[in-house]
C-alpha positions as CSV (number, residue, x, y, z in Angstrom):
1,X,-19.1,6.7,33.2
2,X,-19.3,3.1,32.0
3,X,-17.6,1.7,29.0
4,X,-19.5,2.3,25.7
5,X,-21.5,-0.8,24.6
6,X,-20.4,-0.3,21.0
7,X,-16.7,0.1,20.1
8,X,-15.7,3.6,19.2
9,X,-15.0,3.9,15.5
10,X,-12.5,6.2,13.7
11,X,-11.6,6.4,10.1
12,X,-8.0,5.4,10.9
13,X,-9.2,2.3,12.8
14,X,-11.4,1.3,10.0
15,X,-8.6,1.7,7.5
16,X,-6.1,-0.2,9.6
17,X,-8.5,-3.1,10.2
18,X,-9.4,-3.2,6.5
19,X,-5.7,-3.6,5.7
20,X,-5.2,-6.3,8.2
21,X,-8.0,-8.3,6.5
22,X,-6.5,-7.7,3.1
23,X,-3.1,-8.8,4.3
24,X,-4.6,-12.0,5.7
25,X,-7.4,-12.8,3.1
26,X,-6.5,-10.8,0.0
27,X,-8.4,-8.0,-1.7
28,X,-11.4,-10.3,-2.6
29,X,-11.5,-11.3,1.1
30,X,-12.5,-7.8,2.2
31,X,-16.2,-7.0,2.6
32,X,-17.9,-4.4,4.6
33,X,-19.7,-7.1,6.5
34,X,-16.5,-8.9,7.4
35,X,-14.9,-5.5,8.3
36,X,-17.8,-4.7,10.6
37,X,-17.5,-8.1,12.4
38,X,-13.8,-7.5,12.9
39,X,-14.5,-4.1,14.4
40,X,-17.3,-5.4,16.6
41,X,-20.0,-3.2,15.0
42,X,-22.9,-3.4,12.6
43,X,-22.1,-2.9,8.9
44,X,-24.4,0.1,8.9
45,X,-22.2,1.9,11.4
46,X,-19.3,1.9,8.9
47,X,-21.2,4.0,6.3
48,X,-21.1,7.1,8.5
49,X,-17.3,7.0,8.1
50,X,-16.8,5.6,4.6
51,X,-19.4,5.6,1.7
52,X,-18.2,2.5,-0.2
53,X,-15.6,-0.2,-0.2
54,X,-13.9,1.5,-3.2
55,X,-13.6,4.7,-1.2
56,X,-12.1,2.7,1.7
57,X,-9.5,1.1,-0.6
58,X,-8.5,4.4,-1.9
59,X,-8.1,5.7,1.7
60,X,-5.9,2.7,2.6
61,X,-3.8,3.4,-0.6
62,X,-3.4,7.0,0.6
63,X,-2.1,5.7,4.0
64,X,0.5,3.5,2.3
65,X,1.6,6.3,-0.1
66,X,2.2,8.6,2.9
67,X,4.8,6.1,4.1
68,X,6.9,6.3,0.9
69,X,10.0,8.6,1.0
70,X,10.1,11.1,-1.7
71,X,12.0,13.8,0.3
72,X,15.1,13.3,-1.9
73,X,13.4,15.0,-4.8
74,X,13.6,18.3,-3.0
75,X,17.4,18.2,-3.4
76,X,19.8,18.2,-6.3
77,X,20.8,14.5,-6.6
78,X,18.1,12.9,-8.7
79,X,19.8,9.5,-8.9
80,X,19.9,9.2,-5.1
81,X,16.4,10.5,-4.9
82,X,15.2,7.8,-7.3
83,X,17.1,5.1,-5.4
84,X,15.6,6.2,-2.0
85,X,12.1,6.4,-3.5
86,X,12.3,3.0,-5.1
87,X,13.6,1.2,-2.0
88,X,11.1,2.9,0.2
89,X,8.3,2.2,-2.2
90,X,9.2,-1.4,-2.5
91,X,9.5,-1.8,1.3
92,X,6.0,-0.4,1.8
93,X,4.4,-2.6,-0.9
94,X,6.3,-5.7,0.0
95,X,4.8,-5.4,3.5
96,X,1.3,-5.6,1.9
97,X,1.6,-7.7,-1.3
98,X,-2.1,-8.5,-1.4
99,X,-2.8,-4.8,-1.8
100,X,-0.4,-4.2,-4.7
101,X,-2.9,-5.1,-7.5
102,X,-5.1,-2.2,-6.4
103,X,-2.2,0.2,-6.6
104,X,-0.9,-1.0,-10.0
105,X,-3.0,1.2,-12.2
106,X,-1.9,4.6,-11.2
107,X,-2.8,7.2,-8.5
108,X,-6.3,8.0,-9.6
109,X,-7.5,10.9,-7.5
110,X,-5.8,9.8,-4.3
111,X,-4.3,12.9,-2.7
112,X,-1.2,11.2,-1.2
113,X,-0.4,9.3,-4.4
114,X,-0.8,12.4,-6.5
115,X,1.6,14.3,-4.1
116,X,4.1,11.5,-4.5
117,X,3.8,11.5,-8.3
118,X,4.1,15.3,-8.3
119,X,7.2,15.3,-6.1
120,X,8.9,12.7,-8.4
121,X,8.0,14.4,-11.6
122,X,8.9,17.9,-10.3
123,X,12.3,16.7,-9.0
124,X,13.2,15.0,-12.2
125,X,12.2,18.0,-14.4
126,X,14.2,20.4,-12.2
127,X,17.2,18.0,-12.6
128,X,17.0,18.6,-16.3
129,X,14.9,15.7,-17.5
130,X,12.4,16.7,-20.2
131,X,8.9,16.2,-19.0
132,X,8.2,13.2,-21.2
133,X,11.3,11.4,-19.9
134,X,10.4,12.3,-16.3
135,X,7.0,10.7,-16.8
136,X,8.6,7.5,-18.3
137,X,11.2,7.3,-15.5
138,X,8.5,7.6,-12.9
139,X,6.5,4.9,-14.7
140,X,9.5,2.6,-15.2
141,X,10.5,2.9,-11.6
142,X,7.0,1.9,-10.5
143,X,7.1,-1.1,-12.9
144,X,10.3,-2.3,-11.3
145,X,9.0,-1.7,-7.7
146,X,5.6,-3.3,-8.2
147,X,7.1,-6.3,-9.9
148,X,9.5,-6.8,-7.1
149,X,6.8,-6.3,-4.4
150,X,4.0,-8.5,-5.8
151,X,5.8,-11.8,-5.9
152,X,8.9,-13.7,-5.1
153,X,10.8,-15.4,-7.9
154,X,12.8,-17.7,-5.5
155,X,9.7,-18.9,-3.6
156,X,8.2,-20.1,-6.8
157,X,10.5,-23.1,-6.9
158,X,9.8,-26.5,-5.2
159,X,12.1,-27.5,-2.4
160,X,12.0,-31.1,-3.5
161,X,15.1,-31.8,-5.5
162,X,13.4,-34.7,-7.3
163,X,11.3,-32.2,-9.3
164,X,14.4,-31.1,-11.2
165,X,16.3,-34.4,-11.6
166,X,16.8,-35.6,-15.2
167,X,14.6,-33.1,-17.0
168,X,16.0,-29.8,-15.7
169,X,19.7,-30.4,-15.2
170,X,20.5,-26.6,-15.2
171,X,18.2,-26.2,-12.2
172,X,19.9,-28.8,-10.1
173,X,20.2,-26.3,-7.2
174,X,16.8,-24.7,-7.6
175,X,15.4,-26.7,-4.6
176,X,17.7,-24.5,-2.4
177,X,16.4,-21.2,-3.5
178,X,13.4,-20.9,-1.2
179,X,15.6,-20.9,1.9
180,X,17.5,-17.9,0.6
181,X,14.4,-16.2,-0.9
182,X,14.6,-12.9,1.1
183,X,18.3,-12.5,0.2
184,X,17.8,-13.3,-3.4
185,X,14.8,-11.1,-3.8
186,X,16.6,-8.2,-2.2
187,X,19.8,-8.6,-4.2
188,X,17.9,-9.1,-7.4
189,X,16.0,-5.9,-6.9
190,X,19.2,-4.0,-6.1
191,X,20.8,-5.4,-9.2
192,X,17.9,-4.3,-11.4
193,X,17.7,-0.9,-9.7
194,X,21.4,-0.1,-9.9
195,X,21.6,-1.1,-13.5
196,X,18.5,1.0,-14.3
197,X,20.0,4.0,-12.5
198,X,23.4,3.6,-14.2
199,X,21.7,3.6,-17.6
200,X,19.7,6.7,-16.7
201,X,22.9,8.6,-15.8
202,X,24.2,8.0,-19.3
203,X,20.8,8.8,-20.8
204,X,20.6,12.0,-18.8
205,X,23.9,13.3,-20.2
206,X,22.7,12.6,-23.7
207,X,19.3,14.1,-23.2
208,X,20.7,17.2,-21.5
209,X,23.1,17.9,-24.3
210,X,20.4,17.5,-26.9
211,X,18.0,19.6,-24.9
212,X,20.6,22.4,-24.4
213,X,21.3,22.5,-28.2
214,X,17.7,22.5,-29.2
215,X,16.1,25.7,-30.5
């Protein structure tokens, strides 16, 4: 049999190609027409696999959520579980920063995202955190991760030292930051994460005592 004249489509291929376009052109740069061209098909062919662009974006978000490691929440060490989740989550999002704004508003009805949220919340509650605290910890961790993934502080500086002469004497070395951006971004995230987790350890002890003594 000869090769098919129209490329064979699959939902996974559609999602992967959509993410490639978003990585390159941003969320606003994705259209069903552009996606069809990239896949070598007519736009109408896509709609037998995905009903709308919004549905497609949620499907891509599910794929990314599946890559995040929440396995630690099945164990007893909630601090280690949070650390693993946060680092894994940041790594996934940092690989696709253009997609982060779509993920910033919560899991919606996305199956994989809800499973992730359920694992985190359940693990924290089993570790003794009251449900309200478990919810806030999950949200706070996400704020930290999303903020770290969506932009680079160090890359925001100019590498021309003349920009900082005279007017900004305390930034006299800022022109060097860009060349160390990956290292600074990683270490800054680790500093924020470790400080956050250390504070939670103290809070957990206080909340656990209070909860144990409550009627």
